[in-house]
N, C-alpha and C positions, 0 to 999 in steps of 0.2 A: 502188494501194491506199493508203489514208490511214494516219495514225499509229495504232498499236495501244496500247491501255491495258491494263495487267495489274493485277490485284488479288489479294490473298490472303484466304482464308477459313480461319482456323486452328482454330477451335473452336466450341463451342456458345454461343449467347447466350440471352437471354430470348426466349421464344416468345409470340406473341400469336395464338392460334388464330383464323383467319378462314376464310370460305367459299372453297374452292379455286377456284371460278369467278370470284371477284371480286378475287383477289390479283394483284399484279404478276407478270409472267412474264419470264424471261430472253429477250432478243431473239434471233431467228434469227442464226446466225453467231457467237454468243458461246459460248465453252467455259468452264464453271465447273469449277475445280479446287479441291478442298478437302483439307486435311490430316485433318480430323475424319472419323471413321467412326461410324455409328450404334451407340449403346450402348457406345462405347469412349471412354476418356479420352484427351485430348491432353496429353502430358507436356511439361514445360518444355524438355527437351533437344531434342525434336523441333520444337517451335514455334520456339525460339531459332535452331536451325540453319537452318530454312526462312527466317526473317526475315533472317538474315545473308546467305544466298544471294540472296534477293530484292533486297536493297539494293545488291548489287555490280553496277555497270554492265556488267561483262563477261558477266553472266548474262541480260541483257535478252532476247536472242534465244530463250533457253531458255524463259523465262516467257511470251514473246509467242506461242510455238507449243508449248504443252504436250503436244499429241498426238504430235508428232514427237520430242519430247524426254522422253517418259515415263520411260524407263530412267534418264536422268540425274536427273530430279526425284526418283525413288524413292531415289536415293543421297544426297540432302541430309539 
């Protein structure tokens, strides 16, 4: 298996409504993990603690396999 890239999606951004059939799709085998929830605010303390956890090299395996480490991620 090759290198794993991990990314954070922490909140809502500007939306540009486009046709669902023509937008880019997440490739198979990729898991999207987001801190944001529909119709809820993302607060600084939640976002900052997740960014801090994400930037620590010791947590790389957690973010590379979020499904197996869901319980740990919920604690950040």
